[in-house]
C-alpha positions in Angstrom: 54.5 127.8 107.0 56.3 129.8 109.5 57.4 133.0 107.7 60.8 133.3 109.3 61.7 129.7 108.8 60.6 130.0 105.1 63.0 133.0 104.6 65.9 131.2 106.1 65.2 128.0 104.2 65.1 129.9 100.9 68.4 131.5 101.8 69.9 128.1 102.7 68.7 126.6 99.4 70.2 129.4 97.4 73.5 129.7 99.4 75.5 127.3 97.2 76.7 125.4 100.4 74.6 122.3 99.7 75.1 119.9 96.8 71.7 118.7 95.6 70.9 115.0 95.7 67.8 112.8 95.5 66.1 109.9 97.2 67.1 110.9 100.8 67.2 114.1 102.8 71.0 113.7 103.2 73.5 111.1 102.0 77.1 110.7 100.9 77.4 109.7 97.2 80.0 107.4 95.6 82.4 110.3 95.2 82.2 111.0 98.9 80.2 114.2 98.5 77.5 115.1 101.0 74.2 115.7 99.1 70.9 117.0 100.3 67.4 117.3 99.0 65.3 120.4 99.9 63.9 118.8 103.0 67.4 117.8 104.1 68.4 121.5 103.8 65.5 122.4 106.1 66.6 119.8 108.6 70.1 121.3 108.5 68.6 124.7 109.2 66.8 123.2 112.2 70.1 121.8 113.4 71.9 125.1 113.0 69.1 126.9 114.9 68.7 124.4 117.7 71.8 122.3 118.2 72.8 124.5 121.2 69.7 123.5 123.2 68.7 120.1 121.8 71.3 117.4 122.5 70.3 114.9 119.8 69.6 117.4 117.0 72.1 116.0 114.5 72.4 113.6 111.6 73.2 109.9 112.2 75.0 108.1 109.4 73.5 104.8 108.2 75.7 102.4 110.0 75.9 104.3 113.3 72.2 104.5 113.3 71.7 100.8 112.6 74.2 100.0 115.3 72.4 102.3 117.7 69.1 100.6 116.9 70.6 97.1 117.3 72.0 98.0 120.7 68.7 99.3 121.8 66.7 96.3 120.5 69.2 93.8 122.0 69.1 95.6 125.4 65.3 95.7 125.3 65.2 92.0 124.4 67.7 90.9 127.1 66.9 93.3 129.9 69.3 91.6 132.3 72.3 92.3 130.1 74.2 95.4 131.0 76.2 95.7 127.8 75.7 94.2 124.4 78.9 93.0 122.8 80.1 94.3 119.5 79.9 90.8 118.0 76.2 90.7 118.8 75.6 94.1 117.2 77.5 93.1 114.1 75.6 89.9 113.8 72.3 91.7 114.3 73.1 94.3 111.6 74.2 91.7 109.1 71.7 89.0 109.7 69.2 88.8 106.9 66.5 87.4 109.1 66.9 90.2 111.6 64.0 92.7 112.1 66.2 95.7 112.0 67.8 94.5 108.7 64.4 93.8 107.2 63.0 97.2 108.2 65.9 99.1 106.6 66.4 96.6 103.7 64.9 99.1 101.2 67.5 101.7 102.0 70.4 102.0 99.5 73.5 101.7 101.6 75.7 102.7 98.6 74.3 106.2 98.9 75.1 106.1 102.7 71.9 107.9 103.8 71.8 109.8 107.1 69.0 109.6 109.6 67.5 112.6 111.4 65.1 111.7 114.2 64.6 108.3 112.6 63.8 109.7 109.2 65.7 109.5 105.9 63.1 110.9 103.5 60.4 112.7 105.3 60.5 115.6 107.7 60.6 114.5 111.4 57.7 115.7 113.6 60.0 118.1 115.5 60.9 119.9 112.3 57.3 119.9 111.1 56.1 121.5 114.3 58.9 124.1 114.2 58.4 125.0 110.5 54.6 124.6 110.6 54.7 122.1 107.7 53.5 118.6 106.9 56.1 115.8 106.7 56.0 115.9 102.9 54.7 119.3 101.8 53.4 120.0 98.3 54.9 122.5 95.9 53.8 123.0 92.3 51.2 120.2 92.9 54.0 117.7 93.7 55.3 116.2 96.9 58.6 117.6 97.9 60.1 114.2 98.4 59.7 113.7 94.6 60.3 117.2 93.4 63.9 116.6 92.5 63.8 112.8 92.4 61.1 112.6 89.7 60.7 116.1 88.3 64.4 117.2 88.4 63.6 120.6 90.0 66.7 122.5 91.0 67.1 124.2 94.5 66.5 127.5 92.7 63.1 126.2 91.2 62.2 124.7 94.6 63.0 127.9 96.5 60.9 129.9 94.1 58.0 127.6 94.6 58.4 127.6 98.4 58.4 131.4 98.3 55.2 131.5 96.2 53.2 128.6 97.6 54.1 127.9 101.3 
């Protein structure tokens, strides 16, 4: 792992600015609180370091992301249409037989997950390349996507393992 990214990531995890969550890199819970897992904190670090020179380096909330995908897929399907109506997008995002809906059916919309470069759980390639990590690195013999979800590791525990093992 890139040494400088590691130091900043550990600082971010221990800063107290991020409420810890599980299942997704970032989501809004039922109490309207933004929550992050450790990989989400790393993505936020990437955003903070690169948002000035990468135009799409930001989170997309679940419904905006689905709407964006629906617009893209409809425009791709109907190449002669200049603009897709909102009604078509709404139908596409709510239609149970729709490919987009099927693809994202496993996502829990009650947690209102955010997407970052088409990912909700794993590090996107752009972050992997920058941090010199795999999309789901191992710490303490466990995948980071499950370190809090299954093993209830705190950000403090995770940051200690990152410092020692990555």
